[in-house]
C-alpha positions in Angstrom: 0.0 0.0 0.0 1.2 3.5 -0.8 -0.8 6.5 0.5 -1.5 8.6 -2.6 -2.9 12.1 -2.5 -6.2 12.4 -4.3 -8.6 14.3 -2.1 -5.6 15.1 0.2 -7.9 14.6 3.2 -7.5 12.1 6.0 -10.2 11.9 8.7 -9.1 11.3 12.3 -11.8 9.1 13.6 -11.2 9.7 17.3 -14.6 8.4 18.5 -15.2 5.5 20.8 -18.6 4.1 19.5 -18.3 1.3 17.1 -21.5 2.0 15.2 -20.7 5.7 14.8 -17.2 4.9 13.6 -18.4 2.4 11.0 -21.2 4.7 9.9 -18.8 7.5 9.2 -16.3 5.2 7.6 -19.0 3.9 5.2 -20.1 7.4 4.3 -16.6 8.9 3.8 -14.5 5.9 2.7 -14.8 6.7 -1.0 -14.2 10.4 -0.4 -11.1 10.7 1.8 -7.7 9.3 1.1 -7.5 7.4 4.5 -9.1 7.1 7.9 -6.8 7.6 10.9 -7.6 5.5 14.0 -6.2 6.2 17.4 -6.2 4.4 20.8 -9.6 5.6 22.0 -11.4 3.7 19.2 -9.2 0.6 19.3 -9.3 0.3 23.1 -13.0 0.7 23.0 -13.8 -1.7 20.1 -10.7 -3.9 19.9 -8.2 -4.2 17.1 -10.8 -5.8 14.8 -12.2 -2.4 14.2 -9.2 -1.7 12.0 -10.1 -4.5 9.5 -13.8 -3.4 9.7 -12.9 0.2 8.7 -10.4 -1.1 6.1 -13.5 -2.3 4.1 -14.1 1.3 3.3 -10.8 3.1 3.2 -7.0 2.9 3.8 -6.3 2.9 7.6 -3.5 4.8 9.3 -2.9 3.6 12.8 -2.0 6.6 14.9 -0.4 4.8 17.8 2.6 7.1 18.1 4.7 4.0 18.8 7.4 5.0 21.3 9.2 2.1 22.9 12.3 -0.1 22.7 12.9 -1.8 19.3 11.6 -5.2 20.3 8.3 -3.7 21.7 7.9 -1.5 18.6 8.3 -4.5 16.4 5.6 -6.4 18.3 3.2 -3.4 18.2 3.7 -3.0 14.4 3.3 -6.7 13.8 -0.1 -6.8 15.5 -1.2 -3.5 13.9 -0.4 -4.7 10.3 -1.9 -8.1 10.9 -5.1 -6.3 11.9 -5.1 -4.6 8.5 -3.6 -1.2 8.9 -1.9 0.3 5.9 0.4 2.6 7.8 1.5 3.3 11.4 2.7 6.5 13.1 5.6 6.3 15.4 7.6 8.7 17.6 11.2 9.5 16.6 12.4 10.8 19.9 13.0 7.2 21.1 15.9 6.9 18.6 16.8 5.5 15.2 16.9 1.9 16.3 13.3 2.0 17.5 12.1 3.8 14.4 14.1 1.3 12.2 12.3 -1.5 14.0 9.0 -0.1 12.8 10.3 0.4 9.3 11.6 -3.2 9.1 8.2 -4.7 10.1 6.4 -2.4 7.7 8.6 -3.5 4.8 7.7 -7.1 5.5 4.1 -6.3 5.2 4.4 -3.8 2.3 3.1 -1.0 4.6 4.2 2.5 5.5 5.7 4.3 8.5 5.3 8.0 9.4 7.5 9.6 12.0 6.3 12.5 14.2 8.5 15.5 13.9 6.3 18.0 15.7 2.8 17.6 17.0 0.0 20.2 16.5 -0.8 21.1 20.1 0.8 24.1 21.9 2.9 21.8 24.2 4.8 20.4 21.2 6.8 23.7 21.2 8.3 22.9 24.6 10.3 19.7 23.7 9.5 18.5 20.2 10.0 21.7 18.2 13.6 22.2 19.1 14.4 18.8 17.7 12.1 18.8 14.8 14.8 19.0 12.1 16.8 16.2 13.7 13.7 14.1 13.7 13.2 14.8 10.0 16.7 13.6 9.3 16.1 10.5 11.4 13.0 9.7 9.4 15.0 10.0 6.2 17.9 7.8 7.4 15.6 5.2 8.9 13.8 4.7 5.6 10.3 5.9 6.7 7.9 6.9 4.0 6.8 10.1 5.6 6.5 12.4 8.6 3.9 14.2 10.7 4.2 18.0 10.8 1.7 20.6 12.2 -0.9 22.5 10.2 -1.3 24.8 13.2 2.1 26.3 12.5 2.4 26.6 8.7 5.7 28.5 8.9 7.2 25.6 10.8 5.6 23.2 8.4 7.2 24.9 5.4 10.6 24.7 7.2 10.1 21.0 7.8 9.1 20.5 4.2 12.3 22.0 2.9 14.3 19.6 5.1 12.1 16.5 4.3 12.8 16.2 0.6 10.7 13.5 -0.9 9.1 12.3 2.3 5.3 12.6 2.4 3.9 14.9 5.0 0.7 14.3 6.9 -0.4 17.5 8.7 -2.8 17.3 11.7 -4.5 20.2 13.5 -6.8 21.4 10.8 -10.3 22.5 12.0 -10.9 22.3 15.8 -7.3 23.1 16.6 -7.2 26.1 14.3 -5.1 24.9 11.4 -6.1 26.0 7.9 -6.3 23.2 5.3 -5.3 25.3 2.3 -2.4 27.0 4.1 -1.1 23.6 5.2 -1.0 22.3 1.6 0.6 25.6 0.4 3.3 25.1 3.1 4.1 21.6 1.8 1.7 19.1 3.3 0.6 16.2 1.1 -2.3 15.4 3.3 -4.2 17.3 6.0 -5.8 15.5 8.9 -9.2 16.6 10.2 -11.1 15.1 13.1 -13.7 16.8 15.2 -14.7 19.3 12.6 -15.9 16.4 10.5 -17.0 13.6 12.8 -18.9 16.0 15.1 -20.6 17.8 12.3 -24.3 17.4 11.7 -23.5 15.9 8.3 -19.9 14.5 8.3 -20.1 13.9 4.5 -20.9 17.5 3.7 -18.3 18.7 6.2 -15.7 16.5 4.5 -16.6 17.8 1.0 -16.2 21.4 2.2 -12.6 20.6 3.3 -11.9 18.9 0.0 -13.2 22.0 -1.8 -10.7 24.1 0.2 -7.9 21.8 -0.8 -8.7 22.0 -4.5 -8.8 25.8 -4.8 
């Protein structure tokens, strides 16, 4: 699997109700490029929810894997067995831990995305000063892409210049204040939107509005 920009929109499905999750996945699966699942949904519904959502769209497992290499390998094994197409890991644990994720992903023909800087204000405290080093780590480890914040487009542009051909997934659009169009102009390949879509009265229409912004 290779995540390919079409709509350029990834929905973060940070809900905990199985029926709600599957209903949104069914409605949006043919519209968005992927659905991102996180711990709240998987802990609530079990890892089988990944394969259920996979029926409708590519699945990115946002587990921000951050452990020793052996544990990272085990997490990635179970995640890809469950049907995920990509996994997000943290780079601050070091190159050996990231490489462990990349090695498992290669075995399954899947992708790894490394966090360089998160979208919330607290990321400025510790992650931001190391963001460029984390970009370099992602490149040297053989990851397919990185995570960089839509909430700080000037930083996103700086990260893009360093990242070269790595794909960039950019969270923080919508409820956190990031602008979809500005994120793409700054270098993102995909924007990630959560609450502004899944909490909308009509998630499908909300997704279409974001896609329209991305196509301008």
